[in-house]
C-alpha positions as CSV (number, residue, x, y, z in Angstrom):
1,M,28.1,8.4,-5.8
2,L,24.6,8.0,-5.0
3,I,21.1,10.3,-5.0
4,V,18.6,9.1,-3.3
5,V,15.3,10.6,-4.4
6,G,12.2,10.6,-2.4
7,M,13.3,8.7,0.5
8,T,12.7,9.6,4.1
9,N,14.3,9.0,7.4
10,D,11.3,7.4,8.3
11,A,10.3,5.3,5.1
12,L,14.1,3.8,5.8
13,R,14.2,3.4,9.4
14,S,11.7,0.0,9.9
15,P,12.7,-2.0,7.1
16,H,16.6,-2.6,7.6
17,R,15.6,-3.7,11.2
18,Y,14.0,-7.3,9.8
19,D,16.1,-10.3,9.8
20,R,15.0,-11.4,6.7
21,R,15.4,-9.1,4.0
22,I,14.8,-10.0,0.3
23,L,15.5,-8.1,-2.5
24,L,13.5,-8.9,-5.6
25,A,14.6,-7.8,-8.8
26,V,13.0,-8.2,-12.5
27,T,15.5,-8.1,-15.7
28,G,15.7,-8.6,-18.8
29,L,19.1,-9.2,-20.9
30,A,20.7,-6.7,-18.3
31,P,21.9,-8.5,-15.0
32,Q,23.9,-5.4,-14.1
33,V,20.0,-4.0,-12.3
34,V,21.0,-6.6,-9.7
35,T,24.1,-5.0,-8.7
36,E,23.4,-1.4,-9.4
37,T,20.6,-2.1,-6.8
38,L,22.4,-3.8,-4.4
39,Y,25.1,-1.3,-4.5
40,A,22.4,1.5,-3.9
41,L,20.9,-0.5,-1.1
42,A,23.9,-2.0,0.8
43,V,26.6,0.6,0.0
44,N,25.2,4.2,0.3
45,S,21.9,4.2,1.8
46,R,21.7,5.3,5.3
47,P,21.0,3.2,7.1
48,A,22.1,0.7,4.7
49,W,19.6,-2.0,3.6
50,V,21.8,-5.3,3.2
51,P,19.5,-8.0,1.6
52,T,19.9,-11.4,3.4
53,E,18.7,-12.8,0.0
54,V,18.3,-11.9,-3.9
55,L,15.8,-13.1,-6.1
56,L,15.7,-12.7,-9.7
57,V,12.8,-13.1,-11.9
58,T,13.3,-13.1,-15.6
59,S,13.1,-14.7,-19.0
60,E,14.9,-17.6,-19.9
61,E,17.4,-15.5,-21.9
62,G,17.8,-13.3,-19.1
63,A,18.6,-16.4,-16.7
64,A,21.3,-17.2,-18.9
65,E,22.8,-13.7,-18.6
66,A,22.8,-13.6,-15.0
67,R,24.3,-17.1,-14.5
68,R,27.0,-16.1,-16.9
69,R,27.8,-12.4,-15.3
70,L,26.9,-12.6,-11.9
71,L,27.1,-15.8,-10.2
72,P,30.5,-17.2,-11.0
73,K,32.8,-17.6,-8.3
74,P,34.9,-15.7,-7.8
75,D,34.5,-13.3,-11.0
76,G,31.0,-13.0,-11.3
77,W,29.7,-9.4,-10.6
78,F,28.1,-10.2,-7.6
79,H,30.6,-11.8,-5.7
80,R,32.9,-8.9,-6.7
81,L,30.3,-6.6,-5.3
82,R,30.5,-8.3,-1.9
83,A,34.2,-8.5,-1.7
84,N,35.1,-4.6,-2.9
85,Y,32.6,-3.7,-0.4
86,A,33.1,-6.5,2.3
87,L,29.2,-7.2,2.6
88,P,28.0,-9.9,4.7
89,E,26.9,-13.4,3.1
90,I,24.0,-12.8,0.7
91,E,21.8,-16.1,-0.4
92,F,21.7,-15.8,-4.2
93,D,22.5,-18.8,-6.4
94,L,21.0,-20.6,-9.3
95,G,17.9,-21.6,-7.3
96,R,17.0,-18.2,-6.8
97,I,16.7,-17.0,-10.3
98,R,12.7,-17.6,-11.1
99,V,12.7,-18.1,-14.9
100,L,9.1,-16.7,-16.2
101,E,7.1,-19.6,-17.0
102,D,3.7,-19.6,-19.6
103,A,0.4,-21.1,-18.9
104,V,1.4,-24.5,-19.0
105,G,4.6,-23.6,-17.2
106,R,7.2,-23.6,-20.3
107,P,9.9,-21.2,-19.6
108,L,9.4,-18.0,-21.4
109,G,12.1,-16.8,-23.6
110,D,10.5,-13.5,-24.3
111,I,7.7,-11.8,-23.6
112,R,5.6,-11.7,-27.4
113,T,2.0,-12.4,-26.9
114,V,-0.7,-11.5,-25.1
115,D,-1.0,-14.8,-23.6
116,D,2.5,-14.4,-22.6
117,N,1.9,-11.2,-21.2
118,T,-1.0,-12.6,-18.9
119,S,1.4,-15.1,-17.7
120,V,4.1,-12.7,-16.7
121,A,1.4,-10.8,-14.4
122,D,0.4,-13.9,-13.0
123,F,3.7,-15.3,-12.5
124,L,4.7,-12.0,-10.5
125,T,1.6,-11.7,-8.7
126,D,2.4,-15.2,-7.3
127,Q,5.7,-14.7,-6.6
128,V,5.2,-11.3,-4.6
129,R,2.0,-13.0,-3.2
130,A,4.2,-15.9,-1.8
131,L,7.2,-13.6,-0.3
132,T,4.7,-11.4,1.8
133,K,3.5,-14.2,3.5
134,D,6.2,-14.2,6.0
135,E,5.3,-11.6,8.2
136,H,9.1,-11.5,9.4
137,C,10.7,-10.5,6.3
138,A,11.2,-6.9,4.6
139,L,10.5,-7.1,0.7
140,H,12.2,-4.3,-1.5
141,V,11.2,-5.0,-5.1
142,S,13.3,-3.2,-8.2
143,I,11.7,-2.7,-11.4
144,A,14.4,-1.3,-13.3
145,G,15.1,-4.0,-15.7
146,G,13.3,-6.4,-17.8
147,R,10.7,-5.1,-20.2
148,R,8.3,-2.4,-19.2
149,T,5.2,-4.5,-18.3
150,M,7.6,-6.8,-16.2
151,G,8.1,-3.9,-13.8
152,L,4.3,-2.4,-14.2
153,Y,3.2,-5.9,-13.1
154,A,5.6,-6.5,-10.2
155,G,4.8,-2.7,-9.1
156,F,0.7,-3.9,-9.2
157,A,1.6,-7.1,-7.4
158,L,3.3,-5.1,-5.0
159,S,0.4,-2.6,-4.1
160,L,-2.2,-5.5,-3.7
161,Y,0.5,-7.6,-1.2
162,G,2.6,-5.3,0.2
163,R,3.2,-4.3,3.9
164,S,4.2,-1.2,5.7
165,Q,7.7,-2.6,5.8
166,D,8.0,-3.2,1.8
167,R,9.6,-1.1,-0.6
168,L,9.5,-0.8,-4.2
169,S,12.3,1.2,-6.5
170,H,13.8,2.1,-9.6
171,V,17.4,2.0,-10.1
172,L,19.1,5.1,-12.4
173,V,22.5,5.5,-13.6
174,D,24.2,8.4,-15.5
175,S,25.1,8.5,-19.1
176,P,27.4,7.2,-20.2
177,F,27.4,4.3,-17.7
178,E,23.9,3.4,-18.4
179,S,23.6,0.3,-20.4
180,H,27.5,-0.1,-20.7
181,A,27.9,-3.7,-21.0
182,D,31.1,-3.6,-18.6
183,F,29.1,-1.5,-15.9
184,F,28.0,-3.0,-12.9
185,Y,28.4,-0.8,-9.8
186,P,30.6,2.2,-9.0
187,S,34.2,0.8,-7.9
188,P,36.1,1.8,-4.9
189,T,38.8,3.2,-6.5
190,P,39.3,4.4,-10.0
191,E,38.6,1.9,-12.5
192,L,39.0,2.5,-16.3
193,I,36.7,1.0,-18.8
194,S,36.5,1.5,-22.2
195,A,33.4,3.9,-23.4
196,D,30.9,2.6,-25.8
197,G,30.6,3.8,-29.5
198,E,33.2,5.7,-31.7
199,S,34.5,7.5,-28.3
200,D,37.9,6.6,-27.3
201,T,37.7,8.3,-24.1
202,A,38.1,5.7,-21.3
203,L,35.4,5.6,-18.4
204,D,35.9,5.9,-14.5
205,K,33.8,3.3,-12.5
206,H,34.3,5.4,-9.4
207,R,33.0,8.3,-10.9
208,A,30.0,6.9,-12.0
209,S,26.4,8.4,-10.1
210,V,23.6,5.7,-9.2
211,A,20.1,7.4,-8.2
212,L,17.8,4.9,-6.0
213,A,14.3,6.3,-6.5
214,D,11.7,5.3,-4.3
215,I,8.2,4.8,-5.6
216,P,5.7,5.5,-3.5
217,F,2.6,2.9,-3.8
218,V,-0.9,2.2,-2.7
219,R,-1.1,-0.7,-0.2
220,F,-4.2,-2.6,-1.1
221,R,-3.6,-5.6,1.6
222,D,-5.8,-4.7,4.4
223,G,-8.7,-4.8,1.9
224,V,-8.7,-7.9,0.4
225,S,-9.9,-11.5,1.8
226,A,-7.9,-14.1,3.5
227,S,-8.6,-16.6,0.5
228,L,-6.9,-14.3,-2.0
229,L,-3.5,-13.7,0.5
230,D,-3.4,-17.5,1.1
231,G,-4.2,-19.1,-2.4
232,R,-2.8,-19.0,-6.1
233,V,-4.8,-16.3,-8.0
234,S,-4.4,-14.9,-11.6
235,F,-3.6,-11.3,-11.5
236,S,-6.7,-10.3,-12.8
237,E,-8.8,-11.9,-10.1
238,A,-6.5,-10.1,-7.6
239,V,-7.0,-6.8,-9.4
240,A,-10.9,-7.2,-9.3
241,E,-11.0,-8.4,-5.8
242,A,-9.0,-5.5,-4.5
243,Q,-11.2,-3.1,-6.7
244,L,-14.0,-4.3,-5.0
245,S,-12.4,-3.3,-1.5
246,L,-12.7,0.2,-2.7
247,P,-16.2,1.2,-3.9
248,P,-16.9,4.7,-3.8
249,V,-17.3,6.9,-0.7
250,A,-21.2,6.7,-0.1
251,L,-23.3,6.6,2.8
252,M,-27.2,6.4,2.8
253,L,-29.6,6.5,5.8
254,D,-33.0,4.7,5.9
255,V,-34.8,6.5,8.4
256,A,-37.9,4.0,7.9
257,R,-35.7,1.1,9.2
258,C,-33.0,2.6,11.0
259,R,-30.6,1.0,8.4
260,V,-27.0,2.4,7.6
261,T,-25.4,1.4,4.1
262,A,-22.0,2.8,4.3
263,G,-19.5,1.7,1.3
264,G,-21.8,-0.7,-0.1
265,E,-22.6,-2.7,3.1
266,A,-25.6,-2.2,5.2
267,F,-26.3,-2.9,8.9
268,S,-29.0,-1.8,11.2
269,L,-28.6,0.1,14.4
270,R,-31.2,0.8,17.4
271,P,-33.6,4.0,17.0
272,S,-31.0,5.9,19.2
273,Q,-28.0,4.9,17.6
274,F,-29.1,5.7,14.5
275,A,-30.7,8.8,15.4
276,F,-27.2,9.9,16.9
277,Y,-25.7,9.0,13.6
278,W,-27.8,10.4,11.4
279,M,-27.4,13.8,13.1
280,L,-23.5,13.9,12.5
281,A,-24.5,12.8,8.9
282,E,-26.8,15.4,8.3
283,R,-24.0,17.8,10.0
284,A,-21.4,16.5,7.4
285,R,-24.2,16.8,4.5
286,S,-24.6,20.7,5.2
287,G,-21.1,21.3,5.7
288,K,-21.2,22.1,9.3
289,H,-18.7,21.0,11.8
290,G,-19.0,18.2,14.3
291,T,-20.5,18.7,17.8
292,H,-19.8,17.7,21.6
293,W,-21.8,16.6,24.3
294,S,-20.7,19.9,26.2
295,E,-22.3,22.3,23.5
296,P,-25.8,24.1,24.1
297,G,-28.6,22.8,22.1
298,A,-26.5,19.3,21.5
299,A,-29.6,17.4,23.4
300,R,-32.1,19.4,21.8
301,E,-30.8,18.6,18.6
302,F,-30.3,14.9,19.0
303,L,-34.0,15.1,20.1
304,S,-34.9,16.7,16.9
305,Y,-33.6,13.4,15.2
306,Y,-34.7,11.1,17.6
307,G,-38.6,12.3,17.1
308,R,-38.5,11.7,13.8
309,V,-37.1,7.9,13.9
310,V,-39.7,7.0,16.7
311,S,-42.4,9.5,16.6
312,T,-42.9,12.3,18.7
313,Y,-46.0,10.7,20.5
314,S,-44.2,7.5,21.5
315,G,-43.1,6.6,24.9
316,R,-39.5,6.2,23.9
317,Y,-39.3,9.4,22.7
318,E,-41.1,11.0,26.1
319,A,-38.4,8.9,28.1
320,A,-35.7,10.3,26.3
321,V,-36.9,14.0,26.9
322,K,-37.0,13.1,30.6
323,S,-33.7,11.5,30.6
324,L,-32.0,14.2,28.7
325,G,-33.7,16.9,30.5
326,S,-30.1,18.1,31.7
327,G,-28.3,17.9,28.3
328,L,-26.2,15.3,26.5
329,T,-23.3,13.9,29.0
330,K,-20.1,12.2,28.2
331,S,-21.8,8.8,29.5
332,N,-24.5,9.0,27.0
333,F,-22.5,10.7,24.0
334,D,-19.3,8.5,24.3
335,P,-21.0,4.9,24.4
336,Q,-23.1,5.5,21.2
337,K,-20.1,6.9,19.2
338,S,-18.2,3.8,20.1
339,H,-21.1,1.5,19.4
340,I,-21.8,3.1,16.0
341,N,-17.9,2.9,15.3
342,R,-17.8,-0.8,16.4
343,R,-20.5,-1.5,14.1
344,L,-19.0,0.2,11.0
345,I,-15.6,-1.7,11.7
346,E,-17.3,-4.9,11.9
347,A,-19.2,-4.4,8.4
348,L,-17.0,-2.6,6.5
349,G,-13.2,-3.6,8.2
350,R,-11.1,-0.8,9.9
351,K,-9.3,0.4,6.6
352,R,-12.6,1.0,4.5
353,A,-14.6,2.1,7.7
354,G,-12.3,5.2,7.8
355,P,-14.7,7.8,6.4
356,Y,-17.6,7.0,7.8
357,L,-16.1,6.5,11.6
358,I,-17.3,9.2,13.9
359,S,-13.9,10.7,15.1
360,A,-12.6,14.0,16.3
361,R,-12.6,16.9,13.9
362,E,-12.1,20.4,15.1
363,R,-10.9,21.9,18.4
364,I,-13.7,23.9,20.3
365,P,-12.5,27.2,20.7
366,G,-11.1,28.0,24.4
367,K,-11.3,24.5,25.2
368,R,-9.2,21.5,25.4
369,C,-11.4,19.0,23.6
370,S,-12.5,18.6,20.0
371,R,-16.0,18.3,18.6
372,F,-16.8,15.1,16.9
373,G,-18.2,14.1,13.2
374,L,-17.9,12.2,9.9
375,K,-15.2,12.7,7.5
376,V,-17.7,12.1,4.5
377,Q,-18.1,14.7,1.8
378,P,-21.7,16.3,1.6
379,R,-22.2,15.0,-1.7
380,A,-21.6,11.3,-0.6
381,V,-24.4,11.3,2.2
382,R,-28.2,10.4,1.1
383,V,-31.1,10.2,3.7
384,I,-34.0,8.1,2.6
385,G,-37.2,6.9,4.0
386,L,-38.6,10.0,5.3
387,A,-41.1,12.2,3.7
388,G,-39.7,15.4,2.4
389,R,-36.1,13.9,2.3
390,A,-33.9,12.6,-0.6
């Protein structure tokens, strides 16, 4: 019996449609993780997610166990599972068992030192990076096996490089089948094995319960540079760059220079655009809702900011007063909004720009349109370069 924890239909719908589907599993001395996860994904998931290939990352000792118990034909447990459940051809052979290496490329028998730990992190990061370069594949990473650090690093690597079609999971097996040397997956018909320990009670593999827990993860891929995606880097370097892509949400407006600093990136706007953005940022800082060009007083409010940017005694201000004598219109509201958003995306990238973009906010009561504003929290906004403001 399979129990799927936390998976929604939407989460499963897309990945199974990819022509290339890769199951990447990390294991130690228990290769059962591979067949248990494969059973959960390919036999009982709805829709079934049948990998086209399996990759195994493990230690030198773990690789020997996998070769001995999973791959011999026809009795290796991987081939038995395919035969028992009539699964299609799945590429999994000696060449798809990746042995962990130390800093100089020697196989790791186990993870015993700090240097070993660093090597494992770098090795798994590079494996996941390489697999996710293929935009036509869906990757499923299982972190159920091996030392805990192996699973953690595999999960972190997927968080750094994972796409929308990629998944992360942990397979759970109920007691007393968990860690049983002769249990590799629930059998399609009753099949008895001896119980471990002192008990003489036989266990029926057909009655075993396997639970596949989907693990949500944050995807940083859109915020990292092309060089990070294309080249081999260490785990620590990848984490450092991803961290740079997530500065605290902070918006500073320099009125004297018409300069916007959002998320650590600075750029200048034309005075009318700066005044428009300042107006919306000030609304966010004051905890007010957004605004719409059709609302009474919108033009007057904009002019109050524009006058402080260019001076109310300037010719530009007088021209703006004449131009907006009948109020703001869609034709002078929307272009300002679009240009500012475009500058934000150019400076920050679409993902990082999100909180700072001018976007539809609350619906105007009694109308089919919405006010526009910023998503930033009041405490994130700071205004400088104007006497009496901080």
